[in-house]
C-alpha positions, 0 to 999 in steps of 0.5 A, spaced: 499 499 499 501 506 498 502 512 501 501 519 498 498 526 500 496 527 507 497 520 508 504 519 509 505 527 512 501 524 518 506 517 517 512 521 517 510 525 523 507 520 527 514 515 527 518 522 528 513 523 534 516 516 536 523 517 536 522 525 539 519 520 545 524 515 545 530 521 544 528 525 549 524 520 554 525 524 561 531 526 565 538 520 565 538 516 571 544 521 573 541 527 573 535 523 578 539 520 582 541 527 583 535 529 585 535 525 589 542 529 593 539 535 592 533 533 596 537 531 602 540 537 602 535 540 601 531 537 606 535 537 613 538 543 611 531 545 612 531 539 618 525 536 615 526 529 618 521 526 616 521 529 610 527 525 609 527 519 611 523 519 605 528 518 602 531 512 605 530 504 602 527 500 608 533 495 608 539 502 608 544 501 612 550 506 613 558 504 615 557 503 622 550 498 622 547 504 623 538 504 620 535 509 617 532 512 622 539 511 627 541 515 621 537 521 621 538 521 629 544 522 629 543 527 623 537 530 628 543 531 632 547 535 630 542 540 627 539 541 633 546 542 636 547 548 631 543 553 629 543 557 623 545 551 618 548 552 611 549 545 606 552 547 599 551 540 595 558 540 592 560 536 586 557 529 585 558 523 582 555 518 579 557 511 577 555 505 573 547 502 575 547 495 575 543 490 573 540 491 581 538 497 580 545 500 585 549 504 583 554 508 587 555 515 589 559 520 591 559 527 593 561 533 598 557 537 602 559 544 605 556 545 611 556 551 616 552 554 621 550 560 625 556 565 626 560 563 621 554 561 616 554 570 618 562 571 618 561 566 611 561 573 606 566 576 611 573 573 610 570 567 605 570 562 610 566 556 607 564 551 613 566 544 612 566 539 608 565 532 608 565 526 603 558 521 602 559 514 599 553 511 597 548 507 594 541 507 592 537 504 589 531 504 583 525 505 587 521 506 581 521 509 575 523 514 576 525 514 584 532 513 586 533 511 595 539 511 598 541 504 602 548 506 603 551 511 607 559 513 609 562 519 610 568 523 612 570 530 614 575 532 609 580 539 607 579 544 602 585 540 598 583 534 597 576 536 595 573 534 587 574 539 582 568 540 580 566 542 587 572 547 588 568 549 582 562 551 585 566 554 592 569 557 587 562 559 583 558 561 591 565 565 594 568 569 587 576 570 590 577 563 594 
């Protein structure tokens, strides 16, 4: 069967639409994982522990064996000790996603609080730096959850190059 005129144009438009949908199928997994990191940072800064809890998988454990509730108690205790906590997600590196739907992630966060946050603009104090090594698991077509985390305090000289780039944008002249 040979299509002519309007029918040919309609078939071509349908085929092109299908190709575009497949090619532009929404955010990539890496983009969604980065969004999870950003969301966790925002929720922690806002002291939204219940909201933060939603981002953890049921099987979550940290490097010291704490489950999600134990880790969140640690976060809450830290936030309760300091006023005006400000968090900046710096660099993030997302590894390959395994056939089991698990990906490894490394990210760095700058944290400042209270008087340090007020002074940071005056003296270019950018806070403390932490590197997180995590695993995240696909929890649905467009959702990811934390399944493991470990963290350590690091110095400015130990930051990823991309983290330094973010800091330089936040604090020109650093």
